[in-house]
Every structure is written in structure tokens, then in C-alpha cells.
N, C-alpha and C positions, 0 to 999 in steps of 0.2 A: 504494500500500500504506500503510495507516494507521500512524502512529508512536505507540507506547504510552509514556506518561510513567511513570517509575519512581515507586513509592510507598514505597520503602524507602530510607533513607539509606545511604551507604556504610559498610562495616564499620569499627569502631573497634578491632578486635582485630588483632594482628599475624598475618600469613599463616601463619607457622610455629608458632603457639601449640600446645603439646602438653598432653594431659591423659589421665588414666587412664580407660579405658572398661570396661564390663561387658557382659553379654549382653542387657540391656534397651535398646530403642531410646530414644535421647535425644540431645541436642545439646550440643556444647561439652564433652563428657566428663563432664557432670553432669546430674542430673535437671532438667528445665526448671523454672525458678523465676520464671515470668512473671506470677504472680498469676492472677486469674480470666481465662479466655479471653473475648475480645470476643464479645458476643452477636450472633448473626445474626438478621435479620428472619425470622419464621416464614414458610416457603414455603407456597404455596397449590397445591402439586402434587396431582393426583389420584393414584390408585394406581399410575400409570405413573411410574417414577422413572428417571432417566438414570444409566447406569453407565459409568465409565471404568476400564478395567483396564490396569495397567502389567504387561506380560509381560516385556518386555525385550529387549533388544538383539539384542543382539538381544533385549533385553527386549521385549516386544511391546506396542504401544499399541493397544488396541481402544477405540473412543471414540464419543461421541455416541449411546450405546446406551440404549434404553428396555427395562426388564425389568418383568415382572409382579410387583407387590408393593410392600412398604414397606421402610424402613430395616432392619427386623428380618429380612426375607427376604434383603436384600443381605448383611447380616452373616452369615446362615446360609450363603449361597452362597459367600462368600469365606473361610469358616472353614478350608478346607483349605490356604490359602496360608500358608506358613511366614513368620514375621516374625523379624527379628533386628536387631542394631545394626550396620549396614553403613557408617555414616558416621563414628563416633568423633567427633573434634573438628573434622571438616571440615563439619559441619552449620552452617547459618546461625545467626549469633549473634543475641542480642536486638536489637542495633543494626541488623541486616539484616532484621529481621522475625520471626526465630525461628519459633515454631509458628503465627504468624498467617498464614493463607493468603489474606489480602485482596490481597496484592501479587503480583508475578511468582513463578513456581514453577520451580525448576531441579532436575532429577533426573539422577542418574548411572545409566546402564544398562550392565550388563556381561554379556557372553556368554562362557561358559567351556566347554571341551571336557573334561569329567571322565568318564573311563571306569573301569570296575570294576577293571581291572588296574593302574591308576595309584594311587600313594599320595595321600592327601588333601592333603598339603602340596606336591605336585608338579604344580600346575595353574596355567596362565597365562591371563590374560584375552585372548581372541582378538578380541573386539569391545568397543570402548569408545565409548559414545555419550552425549552430553549432550543431554537433552531440556529445552528452554526454552519455557515458557508465559508470555506477557506478562500484565500485571496485568489486562487485559480478560478473560482466560480463555476466549478464543474462537479461539485460533490456537495452533499448536504447531510448534516447529522441532526438527529432528534434526541434530546435528552430530557426525560421527565423528572421533575422534582416532586417527591412524595408529599401529599397534601398535609400529612401529620408531622412534617419536619419541624423541629423546634428552631425558631428564628427570633432574633431581636427585631421587632417591628418598630421603626422609629416613632417615638411619641406614645407607644403603647406597651412597652416592655416585651417580655419573652412570651410568645404564644405559638400555636400551630401556624405554619406559614399561610395556610389558606384563609386565615382570619384577616390577613393584611388587606385583601380586596374589600372585605366587609367594612373594616374600619375606615378605609379611604373613601368608601362610597357614602358614608354617613354625613349628616349635616350639609346636604346639598352637593356632596362631591360627585355623586353618580358614578357611572362606569369609568369615566375618565379619572376621577379621584381614586377609585379602587385600583385601577391599573397602575397609576403613578406610584401609589404606596407599595404595591407589589413589586414593581420594578426597582424601587429604591431599597426595599428589603432584600431582594436577591442580590443587588449590587453590593450591599453592605456585607452580606454573608459570603459571597463568592468572589467579589472583585470584578465581575463581568458587568459591563454597561452595554447599552443596546443601540442599534441602528434603527429599529422600528419595533412595532408591537401590533398585535391583533387580538380582538376579543370576538368569540362566537357564542351565541346562545344555542344551547343544545336543541331547543325546539326548532330553530331555523336550520340546524344541521340536518335534520330529517329531510327537509325540502330540497336541500342540495343533492343528497343521495338519490332522492326520488327523481330529480331532474336528470341525473346520470343513468337512471333506470334501476341499477343494482350495483353492488360491489362484491367481489369474490373474497370471502373471509374463510380462513382455516381455523376452526375451533380446536384448541389444543387439549382441552379437557371439558367433559360434559358439565354443564352448570345450569341450575334452575334459576329462573329470573326472580329477583327480589322486588321487581317493580311492576311486572306485567303478567296478565293472565288472559286466557281465552274465555270468551263468553259466546256461546252459540257459534264457535269456530272463528270468532273475530277477536283479534288482539286488542286489549284495552289496558289503560293504567289501572292498577289495583283499586285506587280510590274511586274511579268511575265504575269499575266492574262491580264493586260492592253495592253501589246504588241501584243496580238492576235487580238485585235480589235473586239472581239466577246462579246456577252452578258455575264456579270458577275453576278452571284448569290451568295451573301455572305454566307459563311458557318455558320450554326446555330447549336449551341450545346443545345439540348433540355433537359429539366429537366428529371431525371431518371437515372437508373443504366444500363450500357451496356458494352460489350466488345468493346474496341477502338483499331484501328490500330495505328501504330506509329505516323503518321502525325496528326491524330485527337487528340490523347492523348497529344502530344506536343503542338498543337495549343491551346487546351483548357487550359492547364496548364500555358500558357503565357498570357491569357486574364486578363485585369484589368479594362478596360473601359466597362461600362455597368453593372458592378457588384456592388451591394449595398455597399460592404465594400472595393471596389477598390483594392489597392495593398494587403490589409490584406486578402481578399478573395483569391487573387492569391497565396499568401504564403501558405494558407491552401490547395489549390488545388495542388500546387507543392509537398507539403509534402504527400498528398494523393497519388500522382503518384509514389513517391519513395516507399511508403509502398505497393502499388499495384504491382510494379515490384518485390519487395522482395518476396511477396506471390506467384506471378506467377512462379518465378524461382524455388521456393520450391515445388509447387504443380504439375507442369507439367513434372517433371522429366528431365528438361534441364540439371541440374548439376549432375545427376547420369548417364548421357550418355556422354561418352568421345567425340563423334562426335559433339553433341549439345554444350557441354561445350567449345570445341575449337572454334566453330563458334561464341559463345557468347564472348569469350575472344578476338577473332579477331575484333569483332565489338567494344568492349570496348577499345581495344588497339588503335584504330583509333580516339577515342574521348576523352581519359582520360589521365591526367598527375597526378601522385600520389607521395606524400612524406610521408614516414612512419617514419620520424624523426630519422633516424639512426638505426632503428630496421629493421631486414629483413622482407620482405613482408610475407614470410611463417610464421614467429613468430607472426606477427600481425594477420594473418588469423586464426591461431590456438588459439590465445588468445581470439578472438572474436567469436569463434565457437558456443558459447552457445546462441547467440542472434538470434531469429527467426523473420520473418516478423510480426508475431502477437505480438512480444514484443516491437514493435516500438510505442512509445507514442509521439503524435504530440502536441506541445505547441504553444501558441500565445503570442507575445509581446504586451504590452500596452492593454491587454484584448481584442485584435482584433479591436481596434478603433484608429483613427488618433489622435495623441497627438502632437498638433502643437506648434511651437515656434512663436516668434514675426514675423518671416518671414514665411508667410503662405505656401511658396513653400517647406519648410523643416519641419521636425518633430523631436521630441526628444524621448528618452527612458524614460518612466514613472518611478517614484520611485519604484513601484512594480516590474517592469521589471529589474531594476538595482539590486534589492534584489534577483530576480531569478538568475541573473548571478553570484551573490555572492554565492548563494546556489550551483551553478555548480562548482565554484572554490573550495568550501569546501566539495564537494560531499555530499550535503544535499538536493539534488533536489527532491527526493521522498517525503521527509518531507515537503518541500515547496509546492509542488503540492497538497498534502493532505490538507494543511491549506488554499490553494488558488485555489480551483477547477475551478475558472473562467478562468484560463490560459490554460485549456485543449481545444484543437481544437474541432470544431463542426463537422468536417469531420470524416468519418469512414474509 
């Protein structure tokens, strides 16, 4: 596996630096002041341009995709995707490369379960994934952070890391405030700052998969759904199923590979109870789903067909909030165009095992995992993975 040399010097800013942020995407708590952007050589692409979409965590990465048209068409297609300031002062500083995409790219992908009956400030991030793309821009790594990881949340003391989103969302902070505090917490814990971020609502996640038609998922161990049951042969959330007063048969995800509809793929990716590895197995299953979506979008022609592309973008726009860190979405897309679904490498924190603290309800990042995040910061992740193959996911 090739080793990519970092093209960004280490940050000169203190990890805990704080700044006031507003609703426009920017880094370091202030509008970027980097002077003129570095000019890129004019590309000689024909009308086929490659498109990389960050959906998210479960944000979703669909990649290496050719669509019909020019940058103007890409801008039109992605116009439904909401943008916001999700990074606050956890964005990369000028010393780390700032808005210059020539070097490695690190993005924070958050999956939230926001339901209509819940208050806007009562949402936690159930999926926390770091996406690392080395300076070569031809490979991507997905690293999940366990939701029960003990972390120092700035201004709130030591808590489980998934509480950072909820704390940040309170008092009018909303999703932007939640993501900002999560990014700041991760930066304090790992030293990694970000080029961009994305949030996806799990409810909208189903619509994206349905637009793709289905995704191929390999179930590694049989698991009974903790969330859904069949009523008269129809899958329903348990809360809704109980209201019918009819017989409920739990959804069972049997071992083996198959095409899954959106509801089934989403339900399977959310299971942790009944799995041997608990949340660690769920992390791998969620990463597997992201990769399956990327491959499906590439293989079935969705993004080479303007009609299908617009339908997919409409579904994504209703589920996704994206921050490209002050860089235009089009520039971000073209920079990441070389990454394909097959280039996604899924990694495990803590070797895929619970690494507990004195408080058994929480866990911590192992020394090896902290070393892995340092390798991300230094753009030496390929070298680290080669020396530590046990961090590779067991999913395909």
C-alpha cells in the first residue's frame, strides 16, 4: 500500500482555540483571509465530469462518478443540498492548508436520528465518522468513533462523545451548533481538524437508498431488529406497529449477501444489540453501507443520467447539510473526483473491541487508535495501516 507524504505543515494554533462563529461556512471562526486562491491548471475534460458526493455517515460517499454536463450542471444538480457552518473553529487553519485542497482532505461525517416528535435541541449524533483522503486524492479511509467514547466536551466536562452534538444544539445552536461542538471535541481529543463536514438525518437516508433502488449488503451474523417488526407482512417501526394492535413479527436480518431496500439497509445498519461486537459491529456495518451506496451509484448509471441524478440530488437535499469549509462545492467535487467506491478503505478503532474506562458505561480510545489519528493528521495513514493491519474492517 503506497504511503502518501503530507503536504501540509502541522498546525501552529492551539487545539482548544475558540472563536465566534456565524451561519456562513468559514474556518477558524472568521472569514478566510488567505489572499487569492492558488490557480489550478485548466483541465482538458470533455463534457463528462466526475462527481463526488458526500452524503454522510452515515454521511454517504458516492464517488468516482461521471455525470453528463459541465460545472454549471453540477452546480444546478447540487443546488438542493443545504450548506451551513458545521465546523466553527475546528476547521483547518492557514498553517494546515486552510481552503487549499492540494493536500490531504479530512471531513467529519455525522449521522443523526431526528424525528418530528423530538425537539430540535434534543438530538445526539449516533454515527461519527472521519473521512480521510490523502494528498494523492485517489484513496479514501473511513474511521468510526464509538458513540460511548469518553471525551472532554469543551464547556461541559467529561461525557460520552455523542453528547457533544446535543449540547451544541441547545439554546438555539441547532444542527450547526451541534456539529461545531462535535468537531471541536474531536479536534481536542485527536488533534485532527477538518476541511469540511456533513450531517445526514437517518430518515432522509432511506430516501437516498430508495432512489438508488437497493444496495447489496452482506450480513455477517444473523440479528433480530431492535427497532422494526412486520405487521401483516409490512415492515413498521415498533412504536407504530404496537398501535395497530395486531401480531408483530420482529424483522430478522439473516446471514448472507443480498440486495436490500432502503428500510432494510437502514434498519440493519442501526443494529447493535444482539451483535457479538455490539457498537463496533454496527460501525463496520454502517461503513459497509456507505461503500455499498458508493458502488451502486457508480454501477447502475444513476449519475450518468440527468433525470436519475436530479432525483438523487433531491433526495439528498432533503436529508443533508454540508460544509465545504469555505471552498465551493464544485471545487470540492472536482478535487475528489479520483476516488471511487472501490477505493474506500474501512478502518476500526480500538481493533474492533470495547476499550473500557473505570466507568464501564464509557470507553476510551486505545493508544493504537490515538496513533492512527496522529497518522491522519500527518497524512501517514497508509503507512500506519500497512504496519497495523488489524485496524482494517472485517466487512467487504
